[in-house]
GUVO-935805 format. One record per residue: residue number from 1; residue in three letters; y, z, x of N, C-alpha, C in turn. Coordinates in steps of 0.2 Angstrom, whole numbers, plus 2048, in hexadecimal, padded with zeros to 3 digits. Each point is the difference from the previous one (the first is absolute). Last residue first. Example, Ala and Ser with C-alpha at 12.3 -4.5 7.8 and 13.67 -1.06 7.14 Angstrom:
2
   num   residu   nc2   nc3   nc1   cac2   cac3   cac1   cc2   cc3   cc1
     2      Ser   7F5   823   840    806    801    804   805   803   7FC
     1      Ala   7E4   800   802    806    800    7FC   806   800   804
% end
This chain:
251
   num   residu   nc2   nc3   nc1   cac2   cac3   cac1   cc2   cc3   cc1
   251      Ala   47F   F05   5B6    803    7FB    803   7FC   7FF   806
   250      Asp   7F4   809   7EC    804    803    805   803   7FA   802
   249      Ala   7FA   800   7E6    7FE    7FF    807   802   802   804
   248      Asp   7FA   800   7E5    805    802    804   7FC   7FF   808
   247      Lys   7F7   7F2   7EB    800    807    803   805   801   806
   246      Pro   802   7F0   7EA    7FE    7FF    806   7FF   808   802
   245      Thr   7FB   7F8   7E7    805    801    805   7FF   800   808
   244      Thr   7F0   7FC   7EE    806    7FD    7FD   806   800   804
   243      Pro   7E6   801   809    805    805    7FC   806   7FC   7FF
   242      Leu   7EC   7F1   804    803    805    804   803   803   7FC
   241      Ala   7F0   7EF   7FA    7FE    807    7FF   805   804   804
   240      Ala   803   7E9   800    800    801    7F8   7FD   808   7FF
   239      Leu   7FF   7F5   816    808    802    7FE   801   803   7F7
   238      Phe   7EA   7F6   809    803    808    804   806   801   7FE
   237      Asp   7F7   7ED   7F7    7FD    805    7FE   802   807   803
   236      Asp   808   7EC   808    805    802    7FA   7FB   805   7FD
   235      Val   7F8   7F8   814    806    803    801   804   802   7F9
   234      Ala   7EC   7F1   7FF    7FF    808    803   807   804   802
   233      Ala   804   7EA   7F8    7FC    803    7FB   7FE   808   803
   232      Ala   807   7F0   80F    806    804    7FB   7FD   803   7FB
   231      Tyr   7F0   7F4   80D    803    804    804   805   805   7FC
   230      Thr   7F7   7ED   7F7    7FB    806    801   803   806   802
   229      Val   80C   7EC   801    7FF    802    7F8   7FC   807   801
   228      Pro   804   7F4   814    804    803    7FE   801   802   7FA
   227      His   7EF   7F6   812    7FE    804    7F8   807   803   7FF
   226      Ser   7FF   7F4   815    7FB    7FD    7FB   800   802   7F9
   225      Phe   80F   80A   80F    801    7F8    801   7FB   7FF   7FB
   224      Arg   7FD   815   804    808    7FF    7FD   802   7F9   7FF
   223      Phe   7EC   807   80C    7FF    7FF    7F8   807   800   7FC
   222      Met   7F6   7FF   819    805    7FB    7FC   801   801   7F9
   221      His   7ED   80C   80C    807    802    802   806   7FC   7FE
   220      Gly   7EB   7FD   7F2    801    801    805   806   804   802
   219      Thr   7EE   7FE   7EA    807    7FF    802   7FF   802   808
   218      Arg   7F0   806   7ED    801    7F8    801   806   7FE   803
   217      Pro   802   816   7F3    7FB    7FD    802   800   7F7   802
   216      Leu   810   818   804    7FE    7F9    7FC   7FD   7FC   802
   215      Val   805   81B   800    7FD    7FA    804   800   7FC   7FC
   214      Val   80E   816   801    7FE    7FC    7FB   7FD   7FB   805
   213      Glu   807   81C   803    800    7F9    803   7FD   7FB   7FA
   212      Arg   811   817   804    7F9    7FE    7FD   7FF   7F8   802
   211      Ala   812   819   806    7FD    7F9    801   7FA   7FD   7FC
   210      Asp   810   816   808    800    7FD    7F8   7FE   7F8   800
   209      Pro   801   80E   816    7FF    805    7FA   7FE   7FC   7F9
   208      Ile   7FB   7F5   818    806    800    7FB   7FD   805   7FB
   207      Gly   7F0   7FD   811    807    803    802   806   801   7FC
   206      Ala   7EA   7F5   7FC    7FF    807    802   806   803   802
   205      Leu   7FF   7E9   7FB    800    804    7F9   7FF   808   802
   204      Met   803   7F0   811    808    802    7FC   7FC   803   7FB
   203      Val   7EF   7FB   80E    805    804    804   806   802   7FB
   202      Lys   7F1   7F0   7F8    7FD    807    800   804   804   803
   201      Ser   805   7E9   802    802    803    7F8   7FF   807   801
   200      Ala   7FA   7F6   813    806    800    7FF   802   802   7F9
   199      Asp   7EA   7FA   807    801    806    802   808   801   7FF
   198      Glu   7F4   7EB   7FB    800    806    7FB   802   806   802
   197      Gly   809   7E8   80B    7F9    804    7FF   803   806   7F9
   196      Ile   80E   7EC   80C    801    807    800   7FC   805   7FF
   195      Leu   7FB   7E7   802    807    803    805   800   806   800
   194      Val   7F0   7F6   7F2    7FE    800    807   805   803   805
   193      Asp   7FB   802   7E4    804    7FE    806   800   803   805
   192      His   7F8   7FE   7E4    7FF    7FC    807   806   800   804
   191      Ser   801   80A   7EB    7F9    800    801   7FE   7FF   806
   190      Pro   81A   807   7FD    7FC    7FB    7FD   7F8   801   803
   189      Ser   816   813   7F9    7FA    7FD    804   7FD   7FA   7FE
   188      Leu   815   813   7FC    7FD    7FA    7FE   7FE   7FC   804
   187      Val   808   819   7FA    7FE    7FC    806   7FC   7FA   7FE
   186      Leu   815   811   7F7    7FB    7FC    7FE   7FD   7FC   806
   185      Thr   810   818   7FA    7FD    7FB    803   7FB   7FB   800
   184      Pro   813   814   7F8    7FA    7FE    7FE   800   7F9   804
   183      Val   80E   811   80D    800    7FD    7F9   7FA   7FE   7FD
   182      Gln   807   80B   814    800    806    7FC   801   7FD   7F9
   181      Val   7F9   7FF   81D    802    7F9    7FA   7FF   805   7FA
   180      Arg   7FC   80A   815    808    800    7FE   801   7FB   7FA
   179      Gly   7EB   803   80B    801    805    7FB   807   7FF   7FE
   178      Leu   7F9   7F2   811    7FD    7FE    7F9   802   806   7FB
   177      Ala   803   7FF   819    804    801    7FC   800   7FD   7F8
   176      Asp   7F1   7FF   813    801    807    7FF   806   801   7FD
   175      Val   7F8   7EA   804    7FA    803    7FC   802   807   7FF
   174      Tyr   80C   7EC   808    803    805    7FC   7FA   804   7FD
   173      Asp   807   7EE   814    7FB    804    7FE   803   805   7FD
   172      Ala   805   7E6   80E    801    806    7FA   7FA   803   800
   171      Thr   800   7F0   811    801    806    801   803   804   7FB
   170      Leu   7F8   7EA   7FE    7FB    803    805   803   807   801
   169      Ser   80D   7F0   7F3    7F8    803    7FE   7FD   805   803
   168      Ala   813   7F6   809    801    805    7FB   7FB   801   7FC
   167      Arg   7FD   7EF   80F    801    807    804   803   806   7FC
   166      Val   7FE   7EB   7F7    7F9    802    802   800   807   803
   165      Arg   814   7F5   7F9    7FC    804    7FA   7F8   801   803
   164      Ala   80E   7F2   80F    803    807    7FF   7FC   804   7F9
   163      Gly   7FA   7EB   806    7FE    805    805   803   806   7FF
   162      Phe   806   7F0   7F0    7F9    801    800   7FD   805   806
   161      Ser   816   7F7   801    800    805    7FB   7F9   803   7FD
   160      Ala   804   7EE   810    802    806    803   800   806   7FA
   159      Ala   7FB   7EB   7FB    7FB    801    804   802   808   802
   158      Pro   809   7F8   7EA    801    7FD    806   7FA   804   806
   157      Thr   800   7FC   7E3    7FF    804    806   800   7FE   808
   156      Asn   801   7F3   7E8    804    807    800   800   804   806
   155      Asp   7F4   7EB   7FC    806    7FF    7FC   805   807   801
   154      Leu   7EA   7FF   80A    804    7F9    802   806   801   7FE
   153      Phe   7F2   810   7F6    802    801    805   804   7FB   804
   152      Leu   7F5   7FA   7ED    806    805    7FF   803   804   805
   151      Asp   7EE   7EF   802    806    7FE    7FE   804   804   7FF
   150      Arg   7EC   807   805    802    7FE    805   807   7FD   800
   149      Ser   7F3   805   7ED    803    808    803   804   7FC   806
   148      Arg   7F6   7F0   7F4    806    803    7FC   802   805   803
   147      Ala   7ED   7F7   808    804    7FC    802   806   803   7FD
   146      Glu   7EB   80C   7FC    804    801    806   806   7FB   802
   145      Asn   7FC   803   7E7    7FB    7FF    804   804   801   806
   144      Trp   802   803   7E2    803    800    807   7FB   7FF   805
   143      Pro   807   7FF   7E6    7FA    7FE    802   804   800   808
   142      Val   809   80D   7EA    803    7FA    805   7FB   7FF   805
   141      Gln   7F9   80D   7EF    805    7FC    7FC   803   7FB   805
   140      Gly   7E9   807   808    805    805    7FD   804   7FB   7FC
   139      Glu   7EC   7FB   810    7FE    802    7F9   808   801   7FC
   138      Gly   7FD   7FD   818    801    7F8    7FD   800   801   7F8
   137      Asp   7FB   812   811    808    7FD    801   801   7FB   7FB
   136      Phe   7EB   80D   807    803    800    7F8   807   7FD   800
   135      Pro   7F2   805   813    7FD    7FB    7FD   802   800   7FA
   134      Ser   810   807   813    7FC    803    7FD   7FC   7F9   7FC
   133      Ala   814   804   816    7FC    7FE    7F9   7FA   804   7FE
   132      Leu   811   805   814    802    801    7F9   7FB   7FE   7FC
   131      Arg   7FC   7FA   816    7FF    808    7FF   801   802   7F8
   130      His   805   7EA   809    7F9    801    7FD   7FF   808   800
   129      Ala   815   7FA   806    7FE    7FD    7F8   7F8   800   800
   128      His   809   806   814    802    804    7FB   7FF   7FE   7FB
   127      Ala   7FA   7F1   811    7FC    807    7FF   802   805   7FC
   126      Arg   80D   7EC   802    7FA    800    7FC   7FB   804   801
   125      Leu   816   802   809    7FF    800    7F9   7FA   7FF   7FD
   124      Thr   802   801   819    801    807    7FD   801   7FF   7F8
   123      Leu   7FB   7EB   80B    7FC    806    801   801   807   7FE
   122      Gln   80F   7EC   7FD    7F9    7FC    800   7FC   806   801
   121      Arg   815   804   801    801    7FD    7FA   7F9   7FE   800
   120      Tyr   806   80C   812    801    803    7FB   7FE   7FE   7FA
   119      Leu   800   7F4   813    7FA    805    801   802   804   7FA
   118      Pro   80F   7EF   804    7FB    7FE    7FC   7FA   804   800
   117      Gly   816   80D   803    7FF    7F8    801   7FB   7FF   7FD
   116      Arg   7FD   818   809    806    7FD    7FD   7FD   7F8   800
   115      Ala   7F5   81A   803    800    7F9    800   805   7FE   7FD
   114      Lys   7FB   818   802    804    7FD    805   801   7FA   800
   113      Gly   7F0   80B   7F2    808    802    7FE   805   7FD   804
   112      Ile   7E9   7FE   805    801    7FB    7FB   809   802   7FD
   111      Val   7F7   810   80F    7FF    7FA    803   803   7FA   7FC
   110      Arg   7FC   817   7F8    804    800    804   802   7F7   803
   109      Met   7ED   804   7F3    806    7FF    7FB   805   801   806
   108      Leu   7EC   802   809    802    7FA    7FE   806   7FF   7FD
   107      Ala   7F9   815   805    803    7FE    807   801   7F7   7FE
   106      Lys   7F7   80F   7EF    806    801    801   803   7FB   806
   105      Trp   7EA   7FF   7FC    804    7FB    7FB   807   802   801
   104      Pro   7F1   80C   80F    800    7F8    801   804   7FD   7FC
   103      Lys   7FB   817   7FA    805    7FF    807   800   7F9   802
   102      Ser   7FC   80A   7E7    7FC    7FD    805   805   7FE   806
   101      Thr   805   808   7EB    7FF    807    803   7FC   7FD   807
   100      Val   813   7F9   7EB    7FB    7FC    804   7FF   805   806
    99      Pro   80E   805   7ED    7FA    801    7FF   7FB   7FE   805
    98      Asn   81A   80A   800    7FC    7FB    803   7F9   7FF   7FE
    97      Ala   80E   811   7F1    800    800    807   7FB   7F8   801
    96      Ala   804   806   7EB    805    805    802   800   800   807
    95      Phe   7FC   7EB   7EF    7FC    805    804   805   805   802
    94      Gly   7FA   7EA   7EB    804    804    806   7FD   804   806
    93      Gly   7FC   7F1   7E9    7FE    7FE    806   803   802   807
    92      Ser   80E   806   7EC    7FB    7FD    7FF   7FD   7FD   807
    91      Leu   80E   815   7F2    800    7FD    807   7F9   7FB   800
    90      Val   816   80D   7F1    7FA    7FC    800   7FE   7FE   806
    89      Leu   80F   815   7F3    7FE    7FD    808   7FA   7FA   7FC
    88      Ala   816   80F   7F4    7F9    7FF    801   800   7FC   806
    87      Arg   815   809   7F9    7FC    803    7FA   7F9   7FF   803
    86      Leu   819   803   80E    7F9    7FC    7FF   7FB   803   7FC
    85      Gly   817   808   803    7FF    7FA    7FD   7F9   7FD   800
    84      Lys   808   80C   816    802    802    7F9   800   7FA   7FB
    83      Pro   7F0   804   815    807    7FE    7FF   802   801   7F9
    82      Arg   7ED   808   812    802    802    7FA   807   7FE   7FD
    81      Arg   7F2   7FA   814    807    803    800   801   804   7FA
    80      Thr   7EE   7F2   802    7FD    807    803   808   804   801
    79      Ala   7FF   7EA   7F7    7FE    806    7FB   7FF   806   804
    78      Leu   804   7EC   80D    806    803    7FC   7FE   805   7FA
    77      Ala   7EF   7F7   80D    804    802    805   806   803   7FC
    76      Leu   7F1   7F3   7F4    7FD    808    802   805   802   804
    75      Ala   805   7EA   7FB    801    805    7FC   7FF   807   800
    74      Ile   7FA   7F0   811    807    802    7FE   802   804   7FC
    73      Asn   7EA   7F8   801    802    805    805   806   803   800
    72      Ala   7F9   7EE   7F3    7FF    807    7FC   802   805   805
    71      Gly   804   7EA   805    804    802    7FC   7FF   807   7FD
    70      Phe   7F0   7F3   80D    805    803    803   805   803   7FD
    69      Ser   7F2   7FB   7EF    7FC    7FF    807   806   804   806
    68      Asp   80B   7FF   7E9    7F9    7FE    801   7FD   7FE   807
    67      Gly   812   811   7EE    800    7FE    806   7F7   7FB   801
    66      Val   814   80B   7EF    7F9    7FD    7FE   7FF   7FC   807
    65      Leu   811   815   7F5    7FD    7FD    806   7FB   7FC   7FF
    64      Val   811   809   7EE    7F9    803    802   800   7F9   805
    63      Tyr   816   80E   7F4    7FD    7FC    803   7F8   800   802
    62      Asp   81A   80B   7F7    7FA    801    7FD   7FD   7F7   802
    61      Asp   816   804   807    7FE    808    800   7F8   800   7FC
    60      Leu   810   7EE   811    7FB    802    7FB   7FE   807   7FF
    59      Asp   80D   7F3   812    804    801    7FA   7FD   802   7FA
    58      Ala   7F7   7FD   816    804    806    800   804   7FF   7FA
    57      Val   7EF   7F2   808    7FE    804    7FA   805   804   800
    56      Ala   800   7F2   814    7FF    7FB    7FA   7FF   804   7F8
    55      Asn   7FF   80C   815    806    7FD    7FF   801   7FC   7FA
    54      Gln   7EC   809   805    803    805    7FE   807   7FD   7FF
    53      Val   7F2   7F2   80B    7FF    800    7F9   804   805   7FD
    52      His   801   7FE   817    802    7F9    7FC   7FE   801   7FB
    51      Asp   7F8   812   80D    808    7FF    7FF   803   7FB   7FC
    50      Ala   7EA   7FF   805    801    805    7FA   807   801   800
    49      Tyr   7F9   7F4   811    7FF    7FB    7FA   801   806   7FA
    48      Arg   802   80A   816    805    7FB    7FE   7FF   7FC   7FA
    47      Glu   7EE   80D   807    805    805    7FD   807   7FB   7FE
    46      Met   7ED   7F7   80B    800    800    7F9   805   804   7FD
    45      Asp   801   7F2   816    7FF    805    7FE   800   801   7F8
    44      Asp   805   7EC   80D    7F9    802    802   7FE   807   7FF
    43      Val   810   7E9   7FA    800    808    7FF   7FB   801   801
    42      Gly   809   7E9   7FF    7FE    802    805   800   808   802
    41      Glu   80A   7F6   7E9    7FC    7FD    805   800   804   806
    40      Pro   801   809   7E5    805    7FE    806   7FC   7FB   805
    39      Leu   7FA   800   7E6    7FE    804    804   805   7FD   807
    38      Arg   804   7FD   7E6    7FD    7FC    805   800   806   806
    37      Leu   800   803   7E4    805    800    806   7FA   7FD   806
    36      Thr   802   806   7E2    7FD    800    807   805   7FE   806
    35      Arg   800   80A   7E4    803    7FE    806   7FC   7FF   805
    34      Arg   803   806   7E3    7FB    800    807   805   7FD   804
    33      Pro   7FD   80A   7E5    805    7FE    804   7FC   800   809
    32      Ala   7F4   7F7   7E8    801    807    805   805   7FE   805
    31      Glu   7F6   7F0   7EF    807    802    801   802   806   803
    30      Gly   7E8   7F4   806    806    7FE    7F9   806   803   800
    29      Tyr   7EB   7FF   810    804    807    7FE   806   7FF   7FB
    28      Pro   7F3   7EE   809    7FB    802    7FD   803   808   7FE
    27      Ala   80B   7F1   810    801    7FD    7FA   7FB   805   7FA
    26      Leu   803   800   819    804    805    7FC   800   7FF   7F8
    25      Gln   7F4   7F1   810    7FC    807    801   805   804   7FC
    24      Glu   808   7EA   802    7F9    801    7FD   7FD   806   800
    23      Ala   815   7FD   80C    801    801    7F8   7F9   7FF   7FC
    22      Ser   7FF   80A   819    802    7FA    7FC   801   801   7F9
    21      Trp   804   810   816    7FB    7FF    7FA   802   7FB   7FD
    20      Pro   809   802   818    801    804    7FA   7FA   7FE   7FB
    19      Ala   7FB   7FD   81B    802    7FE    7FA   802   803   7FA
    18      Gly   7F4   807   815    809    802    800   803   7FD   7FA
    17      Ser   7E6   801   80A    805    7FA    800   808   802   7FF
    16      Phe   7F0   810   7FD    801    7FE    807   803   7FA   801
    15      Cys   803   809   7E8    7FB    802    804   802   7FD   807
    14      Pro   813   80A   7EC    7FB    7FA    804   7FA   802   804
    13      Ile   80C   80E   7EB    802    7FF    807   7FA   7FB   803
    12      Phe   80C   807   7E8    7FC    7FD    803   800   7FF   808
    11      Val   80A   810   7E9    802    7FD    807   7FA   7FE   802
    10      Leu   809   807   7E7    7FA    7FE    805   802   7FC   806
     9      Thr   80C   812   7ED    802    7FA    803   7F9   7FF   807
     8      Pro   800   810   7E8    802    7FF    807   800   7F9   804
     7      Phe   805   806   7E5    7FB    7FF    804   802   7FF   807
     6      Lys   806   808   7E4    803    7FF    809   7FA   7FF   804
     5      Ala   7FB   7FA   7E7    803    807    805   802   7FD   805
     4      Ser   7F6   7EF   7F6    805    801    7FB   803   808   802
     3      Thr   7EF   7EE   809    806    802    804   806   805   7FB
     2      Asn   7E5   7F9   804    804    801    7FC   806   803   804
     1      Met   7ED   7EC   806    804    807    802   804   802   7FC
% end
């Protein structure tokens, strides 16, 4: 990545696990200024997650939000506020509103979100890891599998926080606010995503005025983890085409 000119700070927002982006996932961005953060625990409202990120970028006057999955919805929530200094938006594997339309599956999500102890570790996390998986997870720069997804949550996500984020996901809805996003937006999609599905990206592309989609072939929902170099290259290409100065935004 060329950093000879002033470059916006890349702010990487975590997925549902809440864990900050790892050094392995950040390394492909070279010397570009960047920061990441951990999501707060036990928060069940997307606006409060957006508040958390807004506080984390309060000192920045030129930045790009890069949100993955649940983090993409947080980034979108903040972008609808038109915060000062926001240059662009990257939304990977994300959604504007809860993509689960099946009433039985919604009910099941609420139930598994209440699991604690061994039931959380052995049932909830195994079921969630299975929904995250794709046939291409083992092909990337960092071979991935369901066991690694489960370990990610075991290491980083208390059961109460998992349940709180389920509630936040089920109630968040920014479809009618998409027109407020006034910065260039990359919708970065995997080619195989059982968890989110294809309609989620279509909704964002239809509603965000300056949005385009890049689909990465032979990738799944966990492509930030399994294909960090491929993922970063798509983000780099998008950033290289940005205007050289940020567009003024409303507070």
